[in-house]
ZAKEVO-553559 format. One record per residue: residue in three letters; x, y, z of N, C-alpha, C in turn. Coordinates in steps of 0.2 Angstrom, whole numbers, padded with zeros to 4 digits, always signed. Each point is the difference from the previous one (the first is absolute). Last residue first. Layout:
N
AlaXYZXYZXYZ;...
***
This chain:
340
Unk+0116+0304-0227+0001-0003-0005+0001+0003-0006;Unk-0007+0009+0021+0006+0001+0000+0002-0004-0007;Unk-0023+0003+0006+0003+0005-0003+0009-0001-0001;Unk-0012-0017+0012-0001+0001-0007+0002+0006-0004;Unk+0002-0002+0024+0005-0004-0004-0002-0001-0007;Unk-0009+0011+0020+0005+0004-0005+0004-0003-0003;Unk-0017-0008+0017+0007+0001+0002+0004+0001-0005;Unk-0023+0001-0005+0001+0003+0006+0009+0001+0003;Unk-0005-0013-0019-0003+0007-0002+0003+0004+0007;Unk-0001-0024+0002+0006+0001-0004-0001+0009-0001;Unk-0020-0010+0010+0006+0000+0004+0006+0002-0004;Unk-0017-0001-0012-0004+0006+0006+0007+0000+0004;Unk-0001-0021-0016+0003+0007-0004+0000+0006+0006;Unk-0009-0020+0008+0006+0000-0001+0004+0005-0002;Unk-0025-0002+0002+0004+0003+0005+0009+0000+0000;Unk-0012-0008-0021-0003+0006+0002+0005+0005+0008;Unk+0000-0021-0015+0005+0000+0005+0001+0008+0002;Unk-0013-0021-0015-0003+0006+0003+0006+0002+0007;Unk+0004-0015-0028-0001-0002+0009-0001+0010+0003;Unk+0002-0003-0022-0003-0007+0002-0002-0002+0005;Unk+0022+0014-0008-0007+0001-0003-0004-0007+0002;Unk+0018+0012+0013-0001-0005-0004-0007+0000-0003;Unk+0014+0016+0017-0004+0002-0007-0003-0006-0004;Unk+0016-0003+0018-0007+0003+0003-0003+0004-0006;Unk+0020-0010-0006-0005-0004+0003-0005+0001+0003;Unk+0014+0016-0006-0002-0004-0008-0004-0007+0002;Unk+0010+0014+0017-0003+0003-0004-0003-0001-0005;Unk+0018-0012+0012-0006+0001+0003-0007+0003-0003;Unk+0022+0001-0011-0005-0009-0002-0006+0002+0004;Unk+0015+0018+0000-0005+0000-0004-0005-0006-0002;Unk+0018-0001+0019-0005+0005+0000-0005+0001-0006;Unk+0020-0011-0001-0005-0005+0004-0007+0006+0000;Unk+0017+0007-0013-0003-0005-0001-0003-0003+0002;Unk+0013+0016+0011-0007+0003-0003-0002-0005-0006;Unk+0011-0008+0025+0002+0002-0008-0005+0004-0003;Unk-0004+0001+0026+0002-0005-0005+0001+0003-0006;Unk-0004+0013+0020+0006-0003+0000+0000-0005-0005;Unk-0020+0013+0003+0006+0005-0001+0008-0004-0002;Unk-0020-0012+0007+0001+0001-0004+0006+0004-0004;Unk-0005-0002+0024+0001-0006-0004+0000+0002-0007;Unk-0009+0016+0012+0007+0000+0001+0004-0006-0003;Unk-0022+0003-0002+0003+0006-0005+0009-0003+0001;Unk-0020-0010+0012+0003-0005-0007+0005+0006-0004;Unk-0005+0007+0021+0005-0006+0000+0000-0002-0007;Unk-0017+0016+0003+0008+0003+0002+0005-0006+0000;Unk-0023-0006+0001+0003+0004-0006+0007+0003+0001;Unk-0008-0008+0020+0001-0006-0004+0002+0002-0009;Unk-0008+0016+0017+0009-0001+0001+0001-0006-0003;Unk-0021+0008-0002+0005+0004-0003+0005-0001+0000;Unk-0022-0015+0001+0006+0003+0004+0004+0002-0004;Unk-0019-0009-0008-0003+0002+0004+0005+0004+0006;Unk+0006-0012-0021-0004+0006-0002-0002+0003+0008;Unk+0009-0022+0000+0005+0005+0000-0003+0007-0001;Unk-0014-0020+0001+0002+0003+0005+0005+0005+0001;Unk-0006-0008-0022-0007+0003+0003+0003+0003+0008;Unk+0014-0013-0013+0000+0005-0003-0005+0007+0005;Unk+0000-0024+0001+0007+0002+0004+0000+0009+0000;Unk-0014-0015-0014-0002+0000+0009+0004+0004+0003;Unk+0007-0001-0022-0009+0003-0001+0000+0000+0008;Unk+0016-0015-0005+0002+0007-0001-0003+0003+0001;Unk-0006-0021+0001+0003+0002+0003+0003+0006+0001;Unk-0011-0007-0020-0004+0000+0005+0003+0001+0007;Unk+0016-0004-0017-0006+0006+0000-0006+0003+0004;Unk+0012-0023+0000+0005+0004+0002-0005+0009-0001;Unk-0010-0018-0007+0000-0001+0007+0005+0005+0001;Unk-0001-0004-0024-0006+0004+0005-0001+0001+0007;Unk+0018-0012-0010+0001+0008-0002-0006+0002+0004;Unk+0001-0025+0000+0004+0005+0004-0003+0007-0001;Unk-0010-0012-0014-0002+0000+0007+0004+0004+0005;Unk+0008-0003-0022-0006+0005+0002-0002+0001+0005;Unk+0025-0007-0006-0007-0003+0000-0004+0005+0001;Unk+0022+0005-0002-0004-0003-0007-0005-0003+0001;Unk+0012+0023+0011-0001-0006+0001-0005-0004-0007;Unk+0010+0024+0007+0004-0006-0005-0001-0007+0002;Unk-0010+0019+0010+0001+0002-0007+0002-0004-0005;Unk-0003-0003+0024-0007+0001-0005+0002-0001-0006;Unk+0017+0007+0016+0000-0008-0001-0006-0001-0007;Unk+0003+0024+0010+0005-0002-0006-0001-0010-0001;Unk-0015+0009+0014-0001+0005-0006+0006-0004-0003;Unk+0000-0006+0022-0005-0003-0006+0001+0002-0006;Unk+0015+0011+0014+0000-0005+0000-0004-0006-0006;Unk-0006+0022+0010+0005+0001-0004+0002-0007-0004;Unk-0014-0001+0019-0003+0003-0005+0003+0001-0005;Unk+0012-0006+0020-0005-0006-0004-0004+0003-0007;Unk+0012+0015+0014+0005-0004-0004-0005-0005-0001;Unk-0012+0013+0012+0003+0005-0008+0004-0005-0003;Unk-0008-0008+0020-0006+0001-0003+0003+0003-0008;Unk+0020-0011+0016-0005+0006+0000-0005+0000-0006;Unk+0012-0024+0008+0000+0006-0004-0005+0006+0002;Unk+0004-0020+0019-0003+0003-0006+0003+0006-0005;Unk+0003-0017+0025+0002+0005-0004-0002-0001-0006;Unk-0011-0006+0024+0002-0002-0007+0004+0005-0005;Unk-0010-0011+0028+0006+0004-0003+0000-0005-0007;Unk-0019-0009+0009+0005+0003+0003+0003+0004-0003;Unk-0020-0014-0004+0006-0003-0004+0007+0004+0003;Unk-0021+0004+0009+0000-0007+0001+0006-0003-0004;Unk-0008+0027-0003-0003-0005+0004+0003-0009-0002;Unk+0017+0019-0006-0007-0002+0000-0002-0005+0002;Unk+0016+0022-0002+0000-0007+0005-0008-0002-0003;Unk+0021+0012-0015-0009+0000+0000+0000-0004+0007;Unk+0020+0014-0014-0003-0004+0002-0007-0002+0004;Unk+0016+0007-0024-0003+0003+0007-0002-0004+0003;Unk+0019+0008-0021-0005-0007+0005-0005+0006+0004;Unk+0017+0002-0022-0007+0004+0001-0005-0004+0006;Unk+0019-0008-0014+0004+0006+0002-0005+0002+0004;Unk-0006-0019-0010+0006-0002+0006+0002+0007+0002;Unk-0015+0001-0018-0002-0003+0006+0003-0002+0006;Unk+0010+0008-0021-0006+0005+0003-0003-0001+0003;Unk+0015-0016-0009+0003+0004+0004-0005+0005+0003;Unk-0007-0016-0016+0000-0002+0007+0004+0005+0003;Unk-0002-0002-0024-0002+0005+0004-0001+0000+0007;Unk+0002-0023-0015+0002+0006-0001-0004+0007+0004;Unk+0010-0024+0007-0007+0002-0002+0001+0006-0001;Unk+0012-0025+0008+0001+0008-0004-0005+0002-0003;Unk+0002-0021+0020-0002+0002-0006+0000+0006-0003;Unk+0015-0015+0020-0008+0005-0002+0000+0001-0008;Unk+0011-0016+0017+0003+0001-0007-0008+0005+0000;Unk+0012-0008+0025-0006-0002-0007+0003+0005-0006;Unk+0012+0001+0022-0002-0007+0000-0006+0000-0003;Unk+0014+0019+0007-0006-0002+0003-0003-0007-0003;Unk+0023+0008-0004-0003+0003+0007-0006-0001+0000;Unk+0008-0009-0021+0002-0002+0007-0002+0002+0007;Unk-0011+0000-0025+0003+0005+0005+0001-0004+0007;Unk-0004-0008-0026-0001-0002+0005+0005+0007+0004;Unk-0013-0002-0025+0007+0001+0006-0001+0001+0006;Unk-0019+0000-0017+0004-0007+0000+0008+0001+0003;Unk-0016+0018-0014+0004-0001+0006+0001-0007-0001;Unk-0004+0016-0018-0007-0005+0003+0001+0000+0008;Unk+0012+0015-0021+0001-0003+0006-0007-0002+0004;Unk+0002+0015-0020-0001-0008-0001+0003-0005+0007;Unk+0003+0025-0003-0007-0001+0002-0002-0007-0003;Unk+0021+0014+0002-0002-0002-0006-0008+0000+0001;Unk+0012+0006+0022+0003-0001-0007-0004+0000-0005;Unk-0013-0005+0022+0006+0004-0001+0002-0002-0005;Unk-0022-0003+0017+0004-0004-0006+0004+0006-0004;Unk-0007-0006+0027-0004+0004-0006+0006-0001-0005;Unk-0012-0018+0016+0006+0004+0000-0001+0004-0007;Unk-0017-0020+0019+0003+0006-0008+0006+0003+0001;Unk-0016-0025+0011+0005+0007+0001+0003+0003-0007;Unk-0021-0016+0010+0004-0001-0007+0005+0007+0004;Unk-0021-0018+0008+0004+0004+0002+0006+0000-0006;Unk-0025-0012+0002+0005+0001-0003+0003+0005+0003;Unk-0023-0016+0007+0003+0005+0001+0009+0000-0002;Unk-0017-0017-0002+0000+0002-0004+0003+0007+0000;Unk+0010-0019+0012-0007-0001-0003-0001+0006-0004;Unk+0021+0006+0006-0003-0006+0006-0006+0000-0001;Unk+0025+0009-0011-0007+0000-0001-0003-0005+0004;Unk+0022+0018-0011-0005-0004+0004-0004-0001+0002;Unk+0018+0005-0022-0005+0005+0006-0001-0007+0005;Unk+0020+0007-0019-0001-0003+0003-0007+0002+0003;Unk+0016+0001-0023-0003+0003+0006-0003-0002+0003;Unk+0011-0007-0020+0004-0001+0006-0003+0005+0005;Unk-0006-0004-0023+0002+0006+0001+0005+0000+0005;Unk-0013-0020-0007-0001+0003-0005+0006+0008-0001;Unk-0008-0016+0020+0006-0002-0005+0002+0004-0008;Unk-0012+0004+0024-0002+0001-0005+0006-0001-0004;Unk-0005-0009+0025+0004+0004-0004-0002-0002-0007;Unk-0009-0001+0027-0001-0001-0006+0001+0004-0005;Unk-0001-0005+0026+0004+0001-0002-0003-0002-0009;Unk-0015-0001+0022+0003-0003-0004+0004+0004-0005;Unk-0010+0004+0026-0001+0002-0006+0006-0005-0004;Unk-0004+0001+0023-0003-0003-0003-0002+0001-0006;Unk+0012+0012+0017-0004+0002+0000-0006-0007-0005;Unk+0023+0000+0000-0002-0002+0005-0005+0003+0001;Unk+0007+0007-0018+0000-0009-0001-0001-0004+0008;Unk+0004+0026-0006-0006-0003-0002-0002-0006+0000;Unk+0022+0006+0008-0006+0002+0006-0006-0002-0004;Unk+0018-0003-0011+0001-0005+0005-0006+0002+0004;Unk+0005+0015-0020-0003-0007-0001-0002-0004+0008;Unk+0010+0021+0003-0006-0001+0000-0002-0006-0003;Unk+0022+0008+0012-0005-0006-0004-0007+0001-0001;Unk+0021+0018+0008-0004-0005+0003-0005-0003-0007;Unk+0020+0021+0011-0001-0006-0004-0006-0007+0003;Unk+0001+0027+0005+0003-0006+0003-0001-0003-0005;Unk-0002+0021-0013-0001-0002+0007+0002-0006+0002;Unk-0002+0011-0024+0006+0002+0007-0002-0004+0006;Unk-0004-0004-0028-0001-0001+0006+0006+0003+0005;Unk-0005+0007-0026+0005-0004+0007-0004+0000+0004;Unk-0017+0005-0008+0005-0006-0004+0007+0006+0000;Unk-0028-0004+0011+0007+0005-0001+0007-0003-0001;Unk-0027-0012-0005+0007+0002+0005+0005+0004-0003;Unk-0030-0008+0000+0006+0003-0002+0004+0001+0005;Unk-0022-0018-0003+0005+0004+0004+0007+0003-0004;Unk-0028-0010-0002+0006-0002-0003+0003+0006+0005;Unk-0021-0021-0001+0005+0005+0005+0007+0004-0002;Unk-0025-0014-0008+0007+0000-0002+0002+0007+0004;Unk-0021-0009-0002+0003-0004+0005+0007+0001-0001;Unk-0023+0016-0007+0006-0004-0003+0003-0003+0008;Unk-0025+0015-0009+0005-0006+0005+0004-0003-0001;Unk-0018+0021-0004+0006-0003-0004+0005-0003+0004;Unk-0024+0017-0001+0004-0005+0002+0005-0003-0006;Unk-0004+0025+0010-0005-0004-0004+0005-0006-0001;Unk-0002+0025+0015+0002-0004-0002-0006-0005-0006;Unk+0017+0023+0006-0007-0004-0001+0001-0006-0002;Unk+0018+0013+0016-0002-0002-0007-0007-0002+0000;Unk+0011+0007+0022-0006+0005-0003+0002-0003-0008;Unk+0013-0012+0016+0003+0009-0001-0005+0003-0005;Unk-0001-0024+0009+0001+0005+0006+0003+0008-0002;Unk-0010-0019-0014-0001-0003+0008+0002+0007+0004;Unk+0006+0000-0024-0008-0002+0002-0001+0001+0008;Unk+0021-0001-0005-0002+0006+0000-0007+0000+0000;Unk+0011-0021+0002+0000+0005+0005-0002+0006-0002;Unk+0000-0014-0019-0007-0002+0007+0002+0004+0005;Unk+0015+0004-0016-0005+0002-0002-0006-0001+0003;Unk+0020-0011+0003+0001+0005+0003-0006+0007-0001;Unk+0000-0023-0008+0000+0000+0009-0002+0006+0001;Unk+0005-0005-0023-0007+0002+0001+0000-0001+0009;Unk+0023+0009-0009-0005-0004-0002-0007+0001+0002;Unk+0023+0003+0016-0004+0005-0007-0005-0006-0001;Unk+0018+0005+0024-0006-0004-0004-0003+0003-0005;Unk+0027+0003+0009-0007+0002-0001-0005-0003-0003;Unk+0026+0001+0011-0005-0005-0002-0005+0004+0000;Unk+0020+0009+0009-0002+0002-0008-0003-0006-0003;Unk+0007+0002+0023+0006-0001-0003-0002+0000-0008;Unk-0016+0002+0018+0007+0006+0002+0004-0003-0004;Unk-0015-0016+0000-0004+0006-0002+0004+0007+0002;Unk+0009-0021+0006+0000+0002-0006-0004+0003-0002;Unk+0006-0009+0021+0000+0005+0000+0000+0005-0009;Unk-0005-0023+0014+0005+0000-0004+0002+0007-0001;Unk-0021-0003+0009+0005-0003+0004+0008+0000-0001;Unk-0018+0005-0017+0000+0006+0007+0005-0003+0002;Unk-0004-0015-0014+0001+0005-0003+0003+0006+0004;Unk-0015-0017+0010+0008-0002-0004+0005+0005-0003;Unk-0024+0005+0002+0004+0001+0006+0006-0003+0001;Unk-0011-0002-0020-0001+0006+0000+0005+0002+0009;Unk-0008-0022-0007+0005+0003-0003+0001+0007+0001;Unk-0018-0012+0012+0009-0002+0000+0004+0002-0002;Unk-0021+0006-0007+0001+0003+0005+0007-0001+0004;Unk-0008-0014-0020+0002+0007+0000+0003+0005+0004;Unk-0009-0021+0005+0006-0002-0003+0002+0009-0003;Unk-0022-0004+0007+0006-0004+0005+0006+0001-0001;Unk-0019+0016-0012+0003-0009+0000+0006-0001+0004;Unk-0013+0018+0005-0003-0001-0007+0000-0006-0002;Unk+0000+0003+0026+0004+0001-0007-0001-0001-0004;Unk-0005+0005+0028-0003+0000-0007+0006+0001-0006;Unk-0001-0008+0027+0004+0001-0007-0005+0000-0005;Unk-0008-0005+0023+0003+0006-0002+0003+0002-0007;Unk-0006-0023+0008-0007+0005-0001+0001+0006-0002;Unk+0020-0014+0006-0004+0000-0006-0006+0001-0002;Unk+0013+0005+0020+0001+0003-0005-0002-0002-0009;Unk-0010-0010+0022-0001+0007-0002+0004+0005-0005;Unk-0006-0027+0001+0005+0004+0002-0002+0007+0000;Unk-0020-0019+0000+0006+0002-0003+0005+0004+0002;Unk-0022-0010+0009+0006+0001+0002+0005+0000-0002;Unk-0026+0002-0006+0006-0008-0003+0008+0001+0004;Unk-0014+0020+0002-0007-0006+0005+0006-0006-0001;Unk+0012+0017-0013+0001+0002+0006-0007-0005+0006;Unk-0004+0000-0026+0007-0003+0004+0002+0002+0005;Unk-0020+0009-0006+0001-0008-0001+0007-0004+0003;Unk-0002+0024-0003-0003-0002+0006+0000-0006-0002;Unk+0008+0007-0016+0006+0002+0003-0005+0000+0009;Unk-0011-0002-0021+0005-0006+0000+0005+0001+0009;Unk-0019+0017-0007-0004-0009+0002+0010-0004+0001;Unk+0003+0022-0008+0000+0000+0007-0004-0007+0003;Unk+0004+0003-0023+0008-0001+0003-0003-0002+0007;Unk-0017+0005-0014+0001-0006-0001+0006-0001+0003;Unk-0007+0022+0000-0005-0005+0005+0003-0008-0002;Unk+0010+0015-0015+0002+0001+0007-0005-0003+0007;Unk-0003-0003-0024+0005-0004+0003+0003+0002+0006;Unk-0018+0011-0010+0000-0007+0000+0005-0004+0003;Unk+0003+0022-0006-0004+0000+0004-0002-0006+0002;Unk+0010+0003-0020+0005-0001+0006-0003+0002+0006;Unk-0014-0004-0019+0003-0006+0000+0006+0001+0007;Unk-0013+0019-0008-0005-0005+0004+0005-0007+0001;Unk+0011+0016-0011+0000+0003+0007-0005-0006+0003;Unk+0002-0004-0022+0006-0001+0002+0001+0004+0007;Unk-0019+0002-0014+0001-0004+0001+0007-0003+0005;Unk-0005+0022-0007-0004-0001+0004+0001-0007+0002;Unk+0014+0006-0018+0004+0002+0007-0006+0000+0006;Unk-0006-0006-0023+0005-0005+0004+0003+0003+0005;Unk-0017+0013-0010-0001-0006+0003+0005-0003+0001;Unk+0007+0021-0007-0005-0002+0006-0003-0005+0001;Unk+0011-0001-0019+0006+0002+0005-0004+0001+0007;Unk-0013+0000-0019+0003-0007+0000+0004+0001+0006;Unk-0019+0020+0000+0006-0004-0004+0002-0007+0000;Unk-0018+0014+0011+0001-0004-0004+0003-0001-0007;Unk+0002+0017+0017-0001-0006+0004-0004-0007-0005;Unk+0021+0017-0003-0008+0001-0001-0002-0007+0002;Unk+0025+0003+0010-0004+0001-0009-0006+0001+0002;Unk+0020-0001+0017-0001-0005-0004-0004+0000-0007;Unk+0016+0015+0020-0006+0001-0004+0000-0008-0005;Unk+0009+0006+0028+0002-0002-0009-0007-0001-0005;Unk+0009+0011+0028-0007-0001-0006+0004-0001-0006;Unk+0009-0001+0028+0002+0000-0007-0006-0002-0005;Unk+0009+0008+0027-0005-0005-0002+0001+0003-0010;Unk+0017-0004+0021-0004+0005-0002-0004-0003-0007;Unk+0018-0011+0014-0004+0002+0005-0005+0006-0004;Unk+0013-0017-0014+0005+0003+0005-0005+0008+0005;Unk-0017-0011-0014+0007+0000-0002+0005+0005+0003;Unk-0029-0009-0002+0007+0001+0004+0006+0000-0004;Unk-0023+0002-0016+0004-0003+0006+0004+0004+0003;Unk-0024+0000-0019+0008+0002+0005+0000-0005+0004;Unk-0008+0004-0026+0001-0004+0005+0003+0002+0005;Unk-0018+0007-0018+0007+0002+0001+0001-0005+0006;Unk-0019+0005-0024+0003-0003+0007+0007-0001+0000;Unk-0022+0017-0012+0007-0002+0000+0002-0004+0006;Unk-0022+0009-0017+0001-0002+0009+0008-0002-0002;Unk-0015+0019-0015+0003-0007+0003+0001-0001+0005;Unk-0008+0021-0006-0003-0005-0003+0000-0007-0001;Unk+0013+0018+0009-0001+0002-0009-0005-0004+0000;Unk+0011-0009+0021+0001+0007-0003-0003+0001-0007;Unk-0001-0017+0024-0003+0002-0005+0003+0007-0002;Unk+0011-0020+0015-0002+0004-0003-0003+0003-0006;Unk+0005-0022+0018-0001+0002-0007+0000+0007+0003;Unk+0014-0023+0012-0005+0007+0000-0001+0003-0008;Unk+0013-0023+0017-0003+0002-0006-0004+0006+0001;Unk+0021-0011+0016-0007-0001+0000-0002+0005-0008;Unk+0024-0017+0005-0004+0007+0002-0008-0001-0001;Unk+0019-0016-0012+0000+0002+0006-0004+0008+0002;Unk+0005-0021-0022-0001+0007+0003-0002+0002+0007;Unk+0010-0024-0011-0005+0005+0001+0001+0006+0003;Unk+0016-0018-0002-0003+0001-0006-0005+0005-0001;Unk+0010-0004+0021+0004+0002-0003-0003+0000-0008;Unk-0013-0010+0015+0001+0007+0004+0005+0004-0003;Unk-0004-0024-0006-0005+0005-0003+0001+0007+0004;Unk+0014-0016+0008+0002+0000-0007-0006+0004-0003;Unk-0004-0005+0022+0005+0004+0001+0001+0003-0008;Unk-0015-0019+0002-0002+0007+0002+0004+0007+0001;Unk+0007-0025-0003-0005+0003-0006-0002+0007+0001;Unk+0013-0011+0017+0005+0001-0007-0004+0005-0005;Unk-0014-0008+0018+0005+0005+0001+0005+0002-0005;Unk-0014-0021-0001-0005+0007-0002+0005+0008+0003;Unk+0012-0023+0002-0002+0003-0007-0006+0007-0002;Unk+0004-0009+0023+0008+0003-0004-0002+0003-0005;Unk-0017-0012+0009+0000+0006+0002+0007+0003-0002;Unk-0002-0022-0004-0007+0005-0003+0003+0006+0002;Unk+0013-0015+0012+0002+0002-0008-0006+0003-0004;Unk-0005-0006+0021+0006+0007+0001+0000+0001-0006;Unk-0013-0018+0002-0005+0007+0001+0007+0004+0001;Unk+0007-0024-0003-0006+0004-0005-0001+0006+0000;Unk+0010-0008+0019+0006+0001-0006-0003+0002-0006;Unk-0015-0008+0017+0003+0008+0003+0004+0001-0007;Unk-0007-0022-0004-0007+0007+0001+0004+0006+0003;Unk+0012-0017+0004+0001-0001-0007-0007+0007-0003;Unk+0004-0009+0023+0007+0007-0002+0000+0002-0008;Unk-0018-0016+0009-0002+0006+0004+0007+0007-0003;Unk+0002-0025-0005-0005+0003-0002-0001+0007+0000;Unk+0014-0012+0015+0003+0001-0007-0004+0003-0006;Unk-0008-0007+0023+0004+0006+0000+0004+0004-0006;Unk-0014-0021+0002-0004+0006+0000+0004+0006-0001;
***
């Protein structure tokens, strides 16, 4: 009988572990905050209100009959449902006598939180490691007022400044100690790390004639990062974010992210990736326009770029067939278009 009861209890514990993981995942994927509407000129517009850094922030969503407003309304409902489910899971886990640390720890993916904490403990955020890519954008959405739209990814990308100046560390061994498997791309010698659906990759700035892809083992950090163009823009303009449940995160400034995405999007071969980049460009541009300091940061960074890159920025934002009105507005206000 005792074995049967223990089996039932363990099944219950696993059920609530799964419910908690799924609920916390939905908190990341869906927008937090409360919705309200304002009537202007005979039309109704939807806004998202939430607290960021102790202050209220109001984010414009769109007309109440727009597709984007409908998606956001649905996302907020899912977020609120996940909050209730998370509370239910925690209460049940407490009743089942599960460890308090397991109940309190709210991680979007257990290994991601552990990964971020490992980087922090090794001092790598201070030595030029920067979160980039789609997880970086998701952090902007959740903590920096960037508008929400659904975009789920399990790929975590980090950029690393080279040559590395910090204390020698073996990142590859660190990742493998977390349970990630090292995967070698024999076509170009690059390496990434995988655990189930989750993939972790390290990037570096591409220099020289632009043909270098990567595959060069960096002994000081124990990895072979992928060489990516324009990465120096992100690495040279970091900002620190204290992200709920993820801890301390170093990401590029939104101005740097905006300019980098414009440059990268113009060179994408795959249409779906190009459109994804431009969608992120517009979302970040809307946040930049609300803050004169960020507009000034766009100007500062662009002033330090090669003239060919600046021309490419403007050409990318003016691309036919893509609605980049807000991005163009940022470039005008930053006096970049006039300078070309």
